[in-house]
Structure formats: structure tokens, C-alpha cells
C-alpha positions as CSV (number, residue, x, y, z in Angstrom):
1,M,82.3,105.0,117.0
2,R,84.2,103.1,114.2
3,T,83.4,105.6,111.6
4,Q,85.3,108.2,113.4
5,Q,86.5,111.6,111.5
6,R,90.2,110.9,111.2
7,G,92.7,113.9,110.9
8,S,93.2,116.5,113.5
9,G,92.0,119.9,113.8
10,W,95.4,121.6,114.8
11,S,97.5,119.7,112.0
12,I,95.3,120.8,109.3
13,K,94.7,124.0,110.8
14,L,98.7,124.9,110.7
15,A,99.1,122.6,107.3
16,F,96.3,125.1,105.6
17,N,97.8,128.0,107.2
18,L,101.7,127.2,106.1
19,Y,100.1,126.9,102.5
20,K,98.8,129.9,102.2
21,I,102.2,131.7,103.1
22,L,104.6,128.9,101.9
23,G,103.1,127.2,99.2
24,Y,101.3,123.6,98.2
25,K,105.2,122.2,97.9
26,F,106.5,123.3,100.6
27,I,103.0,121.0,102.3
28,Y,103.4,118.2,100.4
29,Y,107.0,117.4,101.8
30,L,105.4,118.4,105.0
31,M,103.1,116.0,105.0
32,Y,106.7,112.8,106.0
33,P,107.2,114.5,109.1
34,V,103.8,115.2,109.9
35,T,103.2,111.1,108.8
36,F,105.7,110.2,111.4
37,F,103.7,111.3,114.2
38,Y,101.0,109.4,113.3
39,F,103.1,106.2,112.6
40,I,104.3,106.6,116.4
41,F,100.8,107.0,117.9
42,A,97.7,106.3,115.3
43,S,98.0,102.5,117.2
44,N,94.0,101.7,116.1
45,V,94.9,102.9,112.8
46,K,97.6,100.2,112.1
47,D,96.0,97.8,114.1
48,A,92.9,98.3,111.1
49,L,95.1,98.1,108.4
50,K,96.5,94.9,109.4
51,I,93.1,93.5,109.3
52,Y,92.7,94.9,105.1
53,Y,95.8,94.0,104.2
54,K,95.5,90.7,105.6
55,H,92.6,90.2,103.1
56,L,94.6,91.7,100.1
57,N,96.9,88.9,100.8
58,I,99.8,91.2,101.2
59,K,102.4,91.5,103.6
60,F,101.9,94.5,105.9
61,T,105.5,96.4,106.8
62,N,105.9,99.6,108.6
63,K,107.0,100.4,105.6
64,I,103.8,99.9,103.8
65,Y,101.7,101.6,107.0
66,Y,104.1,104.8,106.7
67,E,103.4,105.3,103.3
68,H,99.8,104.3,103.5
69,L,99.4,107.2,106.2
70,R,101.4,109.7,104.2
71,L,99.0,109.3,101.1
72,F,95.7,110.0,103.4
73,A,97.5,112.7,105.1
74,I,98.0,114.2,101.4
75,C,94.0,113.4,100.1
76,M,93.4,115.2,103.4
77,I,95.3,118.5,103.0
78,D,93.8,118.2,99.4
79,R,90.4,118.4,100.4
80,F,91.0,122.0,101.4
81,I,93.5,122.9,99.6
82,S,91.2,122.7,96.6
83,K,88.7,124.3,97.5
84,I,90.8,127.5,96.7
85,D,92.9,126.3,94.3
86,I,91.6,123.8,92.2
87,Q,93.0,125.6,88.9
88,N,96.8,124.1,90.1
89,Y,94.8,120.2,90.2
90,T,94.5,117.8,87.6
91,F,91.9,115.1,86.9
92,K,93.0,112.7,84.7
93,F,90.2,111.0,82.7
94,D,90.1,108.8,79.1
95,D,86.7,109.8,78.7
96,E,86.0,113.2,80.4
97,D,83.2,114.0,78.3
98,T,80.7,111.0,78.7
99,P,80.7,110.8,82.5
100,T,80.2,115.1,82.2
101,A,77.2,114.3,80.2
102,I,75.5,111.6,82.5
103,L,76.2,113.7,85.3
104,N,74.7,116.8,83.3
105,D,71.6,115.0,82.6
106,G,71.2,114.0,86.5
107,A,72.8,111.2,88.4
108,I,73.4,109.7,90.9
109,L,77.5,109.8,91.7
110,L,78.7,106.9,93.7
111,F,82.2,107.5,96.2
112,S,84.0,105.6,98.7
113,H,86.2,105.9,101.4
114,F,89.1,106.1,98.4
115,G,91.8,108.2,97.5
116,G,91.2,111.9,96.8
117,W,87.1,111.7,96.6
118,A,86.5,115.1,98.7
119,A,89.2,117.1,96.1
120,S,87.1,115.7,93.1
121,V,83.8,117.4,94.0
122,N,85.5,120.5,93.6
123,S,86.9,119.8,90.2
124,A,83.6,118.5,88.4
125,N,82.7,120.0,85.3
126,V,78.7,119.7,86.2
127,K,76.4,122.2,85.0
128,N,73.9,121.6,87.5
129,K,74.5,121.9,91.4
130,I,76.6,118.5,93.5
131,N,74.1,117.4,96.3
132,V,76.7,115.4,98.9
133,V,75.0,113.1,101.1
134,M,76.9,113.6,104.2
135,K,76.8,113.0,108.1
136,E,78.3,116.1,109.6
137,T,80.4,114.5,112.1
138,M,83.9,116.0,111.2
139,M,85.8,117.2,114.7
140,G,84.6,121.0,115.4
141,E,88.4,122.4,114.5
142,I,88.4,120.5,110.9
143,K,84.5,121.7,110.2
144,E,85.7,125.9,111.2
145,I,88.6,125.4,108.8
146,E,86.3,123.9,105.8
147,N,83.4,126.6,107.0
148,S,86.4,129.4,106.9
149,I,87.3,128.6,103.5
150,E,85.9,130.6,100.3
151,T,84.5,128.8,97.3
152,K,82.8,129.2,94.2
153,S,81.9,125.2,94.2
154,N,78.5,124.6,92.7
155,T,78.4,121.8,95.5
156,H,75.4,121.6,98.6
157,I,76.0,119.3,101.8
158,I,72.4,117.4,102.1
159,D,73.2,116.9,106.3
160,L,71.7,113.6,107.0
161,S,71.3,114.6,110.5
162,S,68.4,116.0,109.5
163,G,66.1,113.1,109.4
164,T,65.1,110.4,106.9
165,L,62.1,112.5,105.8
166,S,64.1,115.7,105.4
167,V,66.8,114.2,103.2
168,S,64.3,111.9,101.0
169,I,62.9,115.2,99.5
170,Q,66.2,117.1,99.3
171,I,67.7,113.8,97.4
172,A,64.0,113.7,95.5
173,N,64.0,117.5,94.4
174,A,68.0,117.1,93.3
175,L,67.2,114.4,90.9
176,L,64.0,116.0,89.9
177,K,65.8,119.3,88.8
178,N,68.7,116.7,86.6
179,E,70.9,117.4,89.8
180,V,73.9,115.3,91.0
181,V,73.3,113.4,94.1
182,A,76.8,112.0,95.8
183,I,77.0,109.2,98.1
184,M,79.1,106.9,99.5
185,G,78.9,103.3,98.7
186,D,81.2,101.3,101.6
187,R,79.8,103.4,104.0
188,S,76.2,103.4,105.5
189,A,75.2,106.3,108.9
190,N,71.9,104.1,109.0
191,K,71.9,100.7,109.7
192,K,68.6,100.2,107.7
193,A,70.5,101.0,104.7
194,E,73.4,98.3,105.0
195,I,73.7,95.4,103.2
196,E,76.1,92.4,103.8
197,I,77.8,91.2,100.5
198,E,81.3,89.5,100.2
199,F,84.3,92.1,99.7
200,L,87.2,90.2,99.6
201,G,86.6,87.0,100.6
202,E,84.3,88.2,103.3
203,M,81.4,89.5,104.2
204,A,80.8,93.4,104.9
205,R,78.9,95.8,105.0
206,F,78.1,98.3,102.3
207,N,75.6,101.2,101.7
208,K,72.2,99.7,99.5
209,N,70.7,103.3,99.4
210,P,72.0,104.4,96.5
211,F,71.1,102.0,94.6
212,Q,67.6,101.6,95.9
213,I,67.4,105.5,94.9
214,A,68.6,104.7,91.4
215,Y,65.7,101.8,90.9
216,K,63.3,104.1,92.2
217,T,64.2,107.3,90.2
218,H,65.5,105.6,86.7
219,K,68.3,107.4,87.2
220,P,72.2,105.8,86.5
221,I,74.8,105.4,88.7
222,L,78.0,106.8,88.0
223,V,80.8,105.3,89.9
224,Y,84.2,107.8,90.8
225,F,87.2,106.1,91.9
226,I,90.2,109.0,92.9
227,I,93.6,108.0,92.4
228,L,96.5,109.9,93.9
229,I,98.9,109.8,91.4
230,S,101.6,112.5,92.0
231,M,101.7,116.2,93.5
232,Q,98.2,117.7,92.6
233,E,97.2,115.0,90.1
234,Y,94.9,112.6,89.8
235,K,93.6,110.2,87.7
236,I,89.3,109.0,87.7
237,E,88.9,105.8,86.9
238,W,85.0,105.1,86.4
239,I,81.9,102.7,85.5
240,K,78.2,103.5,84.9
241,I,75.7,101.4,86.2
242,D,72.0,101.4,84.9
243,M,69.5,99.5,87.4
244,D,68.0,97.0,85.9
245,T,64.3,97.6,86.3
246,T,63.0,94.1,84.5
247,L,64.1,92.9,88.4
248,T,62.4,93.0,91.6
249,E,64.2,96.1,93.2
250,Q,65.9,93.6,95.9
251,E,67.4,91.6,93.3
252,A,68.3,95.2,90.9
253,V,70.4,96.5,94.1
254,L,72.3,93.0,94.5
255,K,73.3,93.3,91.5
256,G,73.8,96.7,91.3
257,L,76.2,96.8,94.4
258,Q,78.1,93.2,92.8
259,T,79.1,95.6,89.8
260,Y,80.4,97.7,92.2
261,I,82.1,96.2,94.7
262,K,83.9,93.8,91.7
263,K,85.4,97.5,90.3
264,Y,86.4,98.7,93.6
265,E,88.2,94.9,94.7
266,E,89.9,95.6,91.6
267,I,91.1,99.1,92.0
268,I,92.3,98.6,95.4
269,K,94.3,95.7,94.3
270,I,96.0,98.2,92.3
271,Y,96.0,101.1,94.6
272,P,95.9,99.3,98.6
273,N,97.3,102.1,99.7
274,Q,94.3,104.7,99.0
275,W,92.2,103.2,101.0
276,L,90.8,105.1,103.8
277,N,88.4,103.4,105.7
278,F,90.5,103.1,109.3
279,Y,88.3,100.3,111.1
280,D,87.5,96.9,111.1
281,F,85.7,96.9,108.1
282,W,84.7,93.3,108.3
283,E,83.8,94.0,111.9
284,K,81.2,91.6,112.7
């Protein structure tokens, strides 16, 4: 499948156990040799990134490829370590109060497969529950590690595998209680939720569900991009999208998507090596 889970169970488990013994700095620098292993053997990832960098008009070199893999490795391990050590992470905002207030009133939190999105969920300073809508397709070993971590996080997984009706009811209930519903904007687990729209000069498929939900529930969309800037330090770029209910649903969804994609293109042109869609995103 083109959206196969990346990262191996043995390498993440090893890094996580070493972190508990030797600390974060050791793990951070361990990612250099770990990255080299994938640099040599992950040929399918390399092919996908060649396509991606071609769309950005950036010459794809071995140096760029290695650094891209290294940043992915750091974001991947931060996904797990942040669950038990969030106090040692810094998430910088230009204005944290405004997005926090929006989330506390209930909103769609729109993530992308970019940077440290997974680690940021553990940091959100939100009074109500954060419901993460995702398909539980992680490899067994990785899922085992995630389940073994005790955390005080107020996140809840809405598993797309539980069926359309169940998922719809859970999302509706969460928004009625002014909770946060976090959804990925750049992938959909359901073909019916896909919409083609121009992205970096070529048509690509995005997830229209978050925009449809926001339109029907009159809830705002808060778009987060979580940018790794140094060791255990991220910057959050965000925009708010209010769906235009004076338009038809189809028109409003397209307008909202265009706003999201414009910001997405802006971000990845500044931080191209934090893109985490390791397949042909423009696949026909």
C-alpha cells in the first residue's frame, strides 16, 4: 500500500529503551548511524523523495536525502518519548493564547504528515479531550511500544477501522461536547473522501472530510504545522479557517482546501526536509 507505516519496530524499540538508560542526547546523536542504515536500504523511500523534490525544483542529492531521513527519524522517536517526557519539549508559538482559545471551544485540528505532528498532540494545552481520527495500521511491534507507554495525555483515538457510522457518531459527539477532533488533511483512508486539487503544480489527492465536518457543524478548522528546529524543540505555524456557509458545501470545501494547501506549500518550501509522505504523492 502506498501509505505503509514507516520505521521499524526493532530500531524504535532499541532507541526507546536506550533513551530510558542513557537519556535523550544519546538518542539524538544515535539517529546519525541509524539514518545511514535506511539511507543505504530504503530505496523505495528514495524514489518517492526524488519525485517530491522535483516538484519543488530542488536538486535531489545524497546529502539532502540523508538529512531528510535523519529528521524523520528524530520526529519518529519524539512521537514516543514525548509521551513520557513532554516537560522537556518546547513548542514555540508566535501567539499561543489565540489557538488555545479556539481549541478550548471545540474545533477541527488539521494536521499534515509533516514534522513533529505526533509529538505535538502530547503537548496541547487544551482543557477538553483531543480525539485523533486515524486508521490503526501501525506495524505490530511499533503499536506494542505505543501501547506500553503510560501517559497522562488527554488524547483519544477514533479508529477509522471501526466503520463509517461509528466514526461519524464519535466525531459528532466530540464536537457537541466542544472537544477537539484532530484529522489528517493530506491523506484519506477512504477513497470517497478524496478530492483532487492542484498541489505544487500537479493534481494530488487530499482529504475533504475535515472541511465537510467543519461546514456541517459550524466549527472552525485550526491548521497546525509542527516544525523541528533543534533538539526537543519545535515551532508551530498555524492558521484558522472558517468555512463560508454562504456558499454551497462543495464550494466551501474547495475554498477551505485551497487556503490549507496555500499554507502547506508555503511551509514545505521553507522546510522541505520535514515532509513525511514517503510515497508518490501525485500518483495517478
